[in-house]
N, C-alpha and C positions, 0 to 999 in steps of 0.2 A: 293792746288789749291783753290782760293777764288770763292765761288758760290753765286750769287745774290739771295736775297729773294725778290720776286716781289709781288705786289698786283695782285691777280687773277682777272679774268673777273668778273664783278659785275652783279647782276641780271638785267633783262630787266627793263628799265625806271629808273634805279639807276645810277647816273654818278659819285658819289664820296662817300667816307666812312671816318670814323674817327677811329684812333688808340685808342683802349680803354684799352688794357692790353698786356704787354709782359710777357710771362711765363718763359723766360730764360734771363740771363744777360751775357754780354760779358765775355768770358773765360770759360763758362760752356759748358759741353758736350751736344750734341743733337743727336737724332736718326732720320733717314730719316722718313718722314711722321708724326713725332711728332709735336703736335700743338705748334707753337712758339708765335704767336701773334693773338689777336682777333681784328677784324675790325667791327665796327658798322655802318650799313646803317639805313635808316629810316624804314626798314622793319625787317631785321634779323641781327644776329651777324654771321660773317663769320670767320672761322678758317683758318689760313695760316700755312700749314705744313712746316717742314724743308725739303729743297730740297736734302739734303744728310747727311750722317753720318759725324760727326766731332765736331767742336767747334764753338760756336757763336763768330764771329770775331768782329763784331761791329753793332751798332744800328744807323740807319740813320734817322728814323722817331720816334719821342717821342710820349708818350701818349697825346692825344688831337690834334695831327696834322691831317690835312685833306689830304687825298690821293686819287688818281685816278688810274684806271687800268694801270698796267705795271710800276708804280712808284716803286723805290727801297726802301725797308724797312730796309734792313741790309745785312750782308754778313756772310756766313758760310765757315770756313776753312775746306774743305773736307778732311777726313782722319786724321785730327789732334786729339791729345788727350788733355784733360783738364789738366791744371796744378794741382799738388797735394797741393801746398801751395798757399796762397793768393798772388796776384800780389802786387808789391810795391805800396805804397799809391799814388805816383806820376802818375803811370800808370792808377790806378783806377780813379783818378780825370780827367786825359786826356780822358779816354774812356767815362766818364760821359759827359764831355763837348762835345766831338765829337758826342755823341748820342743824344744831345739835351735834357739832364737831364733824359734820359731813365731809369736809375737805380732808381732814386728817384720816378719817376712817373709810376712804373711798376705795381702798384695796379690798379684795375678796377676804371674807372671814376665813380663819379666825385670827388674822394678823392684828390689825387695828390697835397697836400699842401706843400710838401717838395721841395726845390729847391737846385740847386747845385752852386748857387752864392757863393762868398767868405763868410765865416762864419762871424756872427756879432761879435762885440767887446767882448761879454762874452765868445765866443769860443776862441778868441785870448788870453784872460786872462787865460783860462784853459790850453792853450798850454804852457804858461810861467811857470805855477805852476806844470804841470803834469810831473811825472817821465817818463823816456823812457820805453817803453813796447816792448818786443820782439814779432815780428810777428809770430814766430814759437810757441809761448806759448799760443795761443788763443784756447779757447774751441770751439767745433763746433757751439754752439749757438751764441757765441760772433762773431765768424768768419762770420756767416751768416748775422748778423745785420750790421757788419762793411761793408761787401760787398754790401748789399742791399742799404745802405744809403751813400756809397762812402766816408766813414770816414777814417781819418788817426788815427790809434790806438795810435800813440805817442802823440796825442793832446787830448786824453781822460784821465781825472783824475781817478786814481785808488784809491779805498777805502781800499784796503788791504795794510798791512805794507810791503809786499815783492814786491809790484809793479804789482801783478797779476791783470789782467783785468777781471771783471765779467760782466754778462749780465746786472745786475742792474746798473753798472757803465755806460754802453753804453746807456741804457734807460734814465738815469738821464741826460747824456750829450745831448741826443736828445730833452729832455724836455726843458732844458735850451736854446738850440738853437731855439726851436719853440717859446719860450717866447720872445727871443730877436728879432725874425723875425716879431712878432706881434706888436712890439713897433713902434712908428712913424718913428724912424730913421733907421728901418731895411731895408735891400736891397730888392726891390720888384722883384718878379719873372718875367721872360720874357713873352711877350704876347703870345707866342706859347703854354705855359702850361695852361690848363684850370683849374687852381687852384681855390679852393674856397676862396673868399676874406672875411675875418672876420674883422669887424670894432671894435676897442677897445672902446666900449661905456659903460663900467662899467656893471651895472645890466640891460642894455637894448641892448644886443648884436644883431648884424645882420650878416648874412652870405650870400654871393652872389655865387651861384653855376650855371654854365652853363647848359642849358637844353640838354639832350641827343637827338640824332637824332630821336629816336623813339618818345620821348615826344614832339618834335617839330612837327613831322608828325601827332601825335594824335591831337594836338592843331589845326593844319591846317584843318584836316578832320572834327572835331567837329564844327569849325566855318563855314566851307563849308556847312555842313548839315543845320546849323541854317539859313544860308543866301540863300540857293537855294531850299530847300524843304519846303512845306507847312505842317509842322509837327503838329499833333494833337494826343492826348493820350486819350484812353478810358480805364476804369477800371472795374474789376469785382472781385469777391472773389470765392474761390473754397474750398470745404470741402475735406481735405486730408485723412480723415479716411479710405475710401475704399482702397486707394493705400497703406497706412500704414499697414492696415490689411493684404493685399496681400503680401507685403514685409515680414512682420513678419512670415507669414505662410510658405513662400517658400525660405526665405533668405538663410538658410543653404544648402538646396538641390541645389539651384541655384549656390551658390559659389563652392560647390563640383563638380558640373557638368561642370561648365564653367571657374573655377579658376579666377573669378572676382566678386567683390561685386555688389549687386543689389542696385543701388541708385535711386534717384528721377529723375535725368536728363533724363534717357532713356524713362521714361513715358512721359515727356514733349516733347521730340524730336518726339516720335511716335504720340502724340496728335497734335503737330504742323503740322506735315506732313499730317495727316488726314484732318486737317482744311484747309491747303493750297490747297489740292486737290479739296476741295469744293469751295474755293474762290481764284482762280488763280491770281487775281489782286494783292493780298498780296504777291505773289511770283514773281511779275513782277518788272521791272525797267524801268526808262525813259532814252532814248538816243535821245537827241535833241527834235524833234517833234514826235518821235515814242515811242510806248510802246512795250517793249520786254517781252513776256510771256514765262517764262522758263518752259520747259517740264520735268525738273528734279528738285531734291530737295537737294541742297547743303547747309546744315545748319551750320552756324557759331556759335561756342560756346565761349562766352567771358571768357577769362582766365586772372587772375592777375598774373604778373610775376615781378621779380626784376627790369626789365627795364620799366615796365608800362603795360597797358592793351593791350593784343593781342587777336585776334579772329581767331584761327585755324578753319578749315572747315571740317565737316564730309561729304565726297562725297557720293552722291546717298544714302542719309539717309533712303529713302523709301525702299531700298533693304536690309537694315541691321536688324539683329535680336536685341533683347534687350541686349544679351551678347556682340555682336559685337559693339554696340553703347557704352556700358560701357567700354569695353576694349580700344576702340579707344580714348575715352575721357580721360581715365587714361594715355594713352601713350602720347597724345598731351599735357596734363597738365604737365607731367614730362619733356617733351622736351621744353616746354615753360619756366619752372623753370631753365633749364640748358642753355637757350638761343640757342637751336639747331633746332628751327623750320625753315624749308625751305620756300622760297618764294611761292612755289606751295601750301604749306599747309596754307598760309595766304591770298590767293586771290581767287576770283571767287564765293563767297557765294551768295545765293539767299535770305536768311532770317537768322536772328540772334536771339539767346536766351541768355539772361544775367541773372545771379542769384545773386542779391544783398543780398539775404537772408542769405548767408553764412557769411556775415559780420555784420548781425543784422539789415539790412534795413527792415522797415515795409512797406514802400510805396515810390515809386519814379517814375519819368517820364524818361524812357530811351531815348537816342538820337539815331537817325537813323545812320546806318553804310553805307554811300554812296557807290555805287549807289542803294543799296537796298531800298525797299519801306516799310518795316515793321520790327519791332523788338519786341520780347516778353520779358517782365521783370517779373522774379520770385522774391518772397520776403520771409521774415521770416514766418515760421509756428508758429502760436500762438493760444492757446486755447481761444475761445471767446464764449459767450452765443449767440445762434441762436435759431430761432423758427422753429420747425418741427412738423407738424400735430397739431398745436395749443399749443404746449408745448415748454418751454424754456429748451434747452439742451446745454451741453458744447461740442464743436467740435474743432478739430485742423484745423484752417482756414488759408488760404494764400491769400493775395491780388495779383492779376495779373494786369499787365499794358501792353497795346498794343499801341505803338506809330506807326503811319502810315503817309504816304505821301498823304495828302488830294487831291493832284493834280490828282491822278489816282485811289485812293481808296475812295469811298463814306463812309459816317458815318455808313450806314446800313451794308455794307460789313464788315467794321472794327469791329462793335459790334458783328455781327453774327459769325465772325471768332473767336473772344474771347470766345463767348458762346460755340462754337464747341469744343474749347480746354477744357473749363470747364466741358462740358458733358463727354468728353473722360476720364478725370481724375477722375471724380466722379463715373464713371461706366467703369472701366478698361476693362471689357469684350468687349466693343466696339472696343478697339484697336486690339483685336485678331480676332474679327469677321468683322472688317472694315465696321462698320455701324454707 
């Protein structure tokens, strides 16, 4: 029985998604609830599970296609068993054509440069010169490459005297085909495939790659922040020696007791919450002509992921211990790398912290995360000479940046907020005593 694979209900305010990866190909066995295909929205990546045990019968939507809720992505033949041998080449080509080049574009976007159009002249020449190769004699590695790229083994030239096909032969064939497709006379890929377009410009190459939905959304929000908010940034510097001494003293005991590493971020989250309590306008947002003062502290932590910058949120950060903050940040970071953050984890923050220092940034001006009115930028810790009690000493210093919306936050409040963060970091006991 054929069972449809449908696009599930999308998160609120999201009307469409893009197919970014198929994890199975037609003819392969699938298990119920196994992830078959990834759909990217402008917020998260959704996994579409197999509706039943069986075999993937066909792919209706290829990588790069735009889909909406209840669209049919493909079909599963429930209860069927996968074939032990490779299907004939003609069937493979037909399945690829019916699936909109799905087998070639099954890798995550934006790679997708392979197409299933008729092979270029160089491939045809290979077909004339190549000896016949038995389908049953393929090694598992060769069989996998042939199936993934929809190739006809009989058209691949063998380098061995007995006509046996090796993995190197297949890779060489793919390389030749790629070179032929890059030539001006090569067949172009259909518009539906978001393939990167490489221009043959000798030593001045260019590559055109479509933006992911997340990257498009990031661009929209950054421009929105620039156009709608009156952004201004104030700076200060903080001596990290007290926090570093405290970490060095209790790091091992903390890790043994809580099974999590004691980092710097938990200190800055605590310090930011304490400062937000003193200056509630920094924790507020604008809605039309109203100012909304939030009586809770949901702190967004900017995280770099393979898909771009995301900002998962620590809910009720004022109620979390140091260990709980570190544990949640680690978990959110892992989920961001895996593309498994949910919509709820990415929305509703009241203030954001971003740490450019992990990439080596010494100083920057962070951009607001709308509709929030403040963001704290951390930077690289660097030893610098400073004056203490009339003497020049070397201290591990960090520049802090606080970007704020000047429409509702006055310069005095913004500066005092940053000074409060600085005081808490330079005297960590304040965080425990809440003073």
